[in-house]
Phi, psi and omega in degrees: 000136182289163177305314184300317180291320178293319180294319178299320180297321178293317180296327181297335180295332179234036186298324181297315181292318179295326177296318178296320179295317179304314181292329183279347182286337191242024180271059181212167173223127187273358173102354181212127190299314182295318178294318179302315180299314181289325179293318179294325177300318181292314182293322183274351180300146181306130179211169183291326187052041189291330181292306176294325178301311181296318180296314182294317177299319181296315179297313183290334174301326178260015176061033179277151180282133177262088184265187183300320181297322178294322178294316177300317182299309182289333173294319178298318178302313181294324178292320176298314179301315180294325176298318179293326178294320177298317177294321178300320180298326176293311181300317184273357183057041182281145178254344181228145174213120181054041180064018176244149176295131181289160181292324180292332176281317182291319181247261173198176183300321185300309182290329178295315179298314180296322179294320174301317177297323178299315178298322177299321180294323177294319178298317180298319179298320178295321177294323177296327179297337179285337177059050176223105184297328180294318178295317179298319178297318181295323178289325176299316178296317181298315180295320178299315181292324176299319177294318179297323177300317178291320179297313180297321179299318180298314185279353175254015179300140179064020175243138173269101182282166178282168189292325178296320177296322179296315180295324176298319179295319178299319179295312184294312185292322191233313187293329184301322180288323174298318180297312179300318180298307187284323179291322177294317177298318179296319179298314180296327183270356182074027179267171180291116185288321182297320178296317179296320181294316180298314179298313183295319179299311181296318181295316183296316178298315180297319180298322178289321176301317178299315180298320178295322178293315180297329178299330181273322189260347181256155171233124174212176187290335183273321184226101178299151179303139180063023178304314181298316181298317180297328179272003179080016178263102186263111183254196187309313181303319180285328178296318177291318185288323183068344180205142183302333179295336181255022188297328178298321176296317179299322178296313181296319178295324179291324175298318177296317178300315182298316179299317179297318182289322177295325175296325176294323177298313179300325181300329179297341184265002186305321184263003180285155180300146178274111177201181185294335181284321174297317180297324179294321177295318177298318178297320177300315178300318183294319181285331176289330180295331186277092182253009176088000000 
């Protein structure tokens, strides 16, 4: 079974909740019809929705209620994620995203940046609707750290950083939004926040390592192979390789690292209830581990 079919099967387990989130993502108007149409195309384009998927599976694993606040929360998470992608497309000068023309390609960089900021404002309003200052504060910290991750990456271009610095970057760039998502969901549901945070941190760092590996070994329309290396962004494969001539060695070492880190993620679930939602998370981890 292909990755897409396996992933679809996992999503079907929480399809009702994901459907509500999908509908809740687009209850806004950006002020201009042509921009609105193109923005909705990008948001509605097929995507993994891995952050809300993981959060909903985690909540249902503990038999938590998926109420309006949880839907608002995960909608906010997806809007924040999409805002960062729009900004990334400007930085990377990308012309395609999810087989859709990017806003910077369709219009220009200026309107793309402002539109990304607009989505952030919608996300903040959804977080305000939850009426929990602690959750809002945690998301503020997460967004700040995501920005710091990008800033540090820029100033470390063409440098082979040490592994601790690399893991910090993975946490800031990717894991922080997973952490904000899952800890907020756990808080609203009355679940153990520390357990949710530990799981989200490990999953987010591992997910970024996987993305960095795929950037080197995959070729697709959005991210050409070795795109990061050409841009001077040296991730795990280059840190292991130390030189582009040894990149195959770096790739193999990163695959070993990824397998080890995904096993650590699974370890976080040892004490979780045994049910179909826990099994779905384990299945998700297993299909993500398989990078070829």
